[in-house]
N, C-alpha and C positions, 0 to 999 in steps of 0.2 A: 555654141555648146548648149545642149538642151538640159534644162533643170528637171530633175525628177522630184515628184512629191511623194515622200515616203508614207503619207497618210493613205495612199491608194493601194498599198501592198499588205497582204496578210501572209505570214510565214507559218506553214503547217509542219508538225513534227510527229511522226509515228514511230514508236520504238517497242520492240518485244524483248522480253528477258532471255529468249532463246528461240531456236527453230523447232524444237521437239513438240509433240502433241500435248505435253504437260506444262508448257511454257506460259506461265501467267505471272503477273498481270501484264497487260499491254498499256503503255502510256500514250496518251494523245495530248498534243499541245498546239496552241495557236498563239501567235504573237503579232502585235501591230503597234504602230506608233501613232498617237493622236497629238493634237496641237498642244495639249498640256502634258505630254510625255508619259501617258499611261501605257502600259504594255500588258498584253495577253493573259492567258489562263492555261491551266493544264489539269488533267485528271487521269486516273487509272481505271482500266476496265478489267474486272476479274470474272472468272467462271463461277457459275452457281451450281 
């Protein structure tokens, strides 16, 4: 059986509040696991 090192993976998440032209904000996220169990970040993108 092969062991996987989860420190080599990054999980990306893209979410929109809807599919219409006025659908804002869009959320972007990234998660990863480090040796001291720290995990990811997220942010919202809005129209100007």
